[in-house]
C-alpha positions, 0 to 999 in steps of 0.5 A, spaced: 952 572 661 952 575 667 946 569 669 953 564 668 957 569 673 960 573 667 962 580 668 960 584 661 965 589 659 965 591 652 967 598 648 962 598 643 956 594 646 952 593 639 957 590 635 959 584 641 952 584 643 947 585 638 942 580 639 942 582 646 936 586 648 936 591 652 932 590 658 928 598 658 924 601 653 926 604 646 924 610 649 931 610 652 937 613 649 941 609 644 947 612 643 952 609 647 957 605 646 961 602 652 957 597 657 959 593 664 955 589 667 956 584 672 953 578 676 949 578 683 951 573 686 948 570 692 950 563 696 954 562 689 949 562 684 947 569 679 941 572 682 940 578 677 945 583 674 948 590 675 948 594 668 951 601 666 952 604 659 956 610 658 952 615 655 959 621 656 963 617 651 968 614 655 969 607 655 969 603 661 975 601 664 978 594 667 979 599 674 972 600 673 970 594 672 974 591 679 969 597 683 963 595 679 965 587 681 965 590 688 958 594 688 956 587 685 958 584 691 956 588 696 949 588 694 949 580 693 951 580 700 946 584 702 941 581 698 942 575 702 942 578 708 935 580 707 932 574 704 936 571 711 932 575 715 925 574 711 926 566 713 928 567 720 921 572 720 918 567 716 919 562 721 918 565 728 912 569 726 909 562 722 907 555 722 912 551 718 907 545 717 901 549 714 905 556 713 899 560 716 900 564 722 902 561 729 898 561 735 903 567 738 903 571 731 895 570 732 894 573 738 899 578 737 895 581 731 889 580 734 890 585 738 893 590 733 886 588 729 882 590 736 885 596 737 884 598 730 876 596 730 876 600 737 878 606 733 875 606 726 868 603 730 868 597 725 866 590 727 870 583 727 868 577 726 872 571 730 872 564 728 875 559 731 875 551 727 876 545 728 877 538 724 872 532 725 875 526 727 882 528 726 885 523 730 882 517 726 886 520 720 893 520 724 891 513 727 889 509 722 893 513 716 899 516 719 902 522 720 905 523 714 897 523 711 894 528 717 900 533 715 897 533 708 890 534 711 893 540 715 896 543 709 890 542 705 885 546 710 889 551 711 890 552 703 882 552 703 881 557 708 887 561 705 883 562 698 876 563 701 878 570 705 881 576 703 888 579 703 886 583 709 883 577 713 888 573 718 888 566 718 892 561 723 893 555 725 891 555 732 894 549 735 894 541 733 887 541 728 884 548 730 885 553 726 883 560 727 880 566 722 879 574 724 875 577 718 876 584 718 871 590 718 865 584 718 859 582 722 857 575 724 852 574 720 856 577 713 862 572 716 856 566 716 857 565 708 865 566 708 865 561 714 859 556 711 864 557 704 870 554 708 866 549 711 862 547 704 870 547 701 873 542 706 868 537 706 867 537 699 874 536 698 877 530 695 883 527 700 887 523 697 895 520 698 898 515 696 892 511 694 888 513 699 882 517 700 879 521 706 873 525 707 874 531 712 868 536 715 870 541 720 866 544 725 866 552 726 865 557 732 863 564 731 864 571 735 863 578 734 866 584 736 864 588 739 857 585 740 859 579 744 865 583 747 871 587 746 876 583 749 881 579 745 881 572 751 873 572 751 871 573 744 876 567 743 873 562 749 866 564 746 868 562 739 871 555 742 864 555 746 860 555 739 864 551 736 864 545 741 857 546 741 857 545 733 862 539 735 856 536 739 850 537 734 854 533 729 860 536 727 860 539 719 857 546 721 858 553 724 855 556 730 855 564 732 855 565 739 849 568 742 849 572 749 841 569 749 840 561 750 838 560 742 844 560 738 844 560 730 847 555 726 848 552 719 850 544 721 850 539 715 850 532 717 853 526 712 
């Protein structure tokens, strides 16, 4: 009944609501009679229920009902503002289109992870990705199709990393990933899987199908640098090297003249 916003005040629960199952297990006491239940209202809708059972034999009264209704309203108002805060936080820290972390939050998380890696002497792989020839999508198929591609690629990336890793929309058609406690060599397996999955995905909307590829660059903390900006710049340069080599691949920055790469043209 509270789903529809009604209040329940029963002096004989078993008789008046014989077919309604209790929320808890069969181990809970059943020697009660009076029950009081109120809805938890948020934005005019019942989003939950608050129930109490009298185990003392004293039946609940109308005065109890009014007090409990007030408690339900206070709880509903508190949850409403909690949900509003969560919306504000999401809007401030996440990209609205891809739902990934935004650029600023990515850099803040990066700084935190560098300090953590320094403390525990861990490695980190820093990856920068950029969609190949993305401009032609917006120019030929329109921005809604481009938005669809951005969202799909974001989903593919999120599905291929761990929950402890950091995935962000770096800007435009660029993405950034930090693989925690991971060397560049270890990260290459993940990066290549992302590149392959993006190339193999059947992008299709409104009867239009396209093939997309992505290029990526990688640097490693602390092997290549311990500085946030330098690690991003090195990964970014490696990514542009991958593009110059035909795209659809990943290149690891090298301190020497050689680079480690995995590029699949097609």
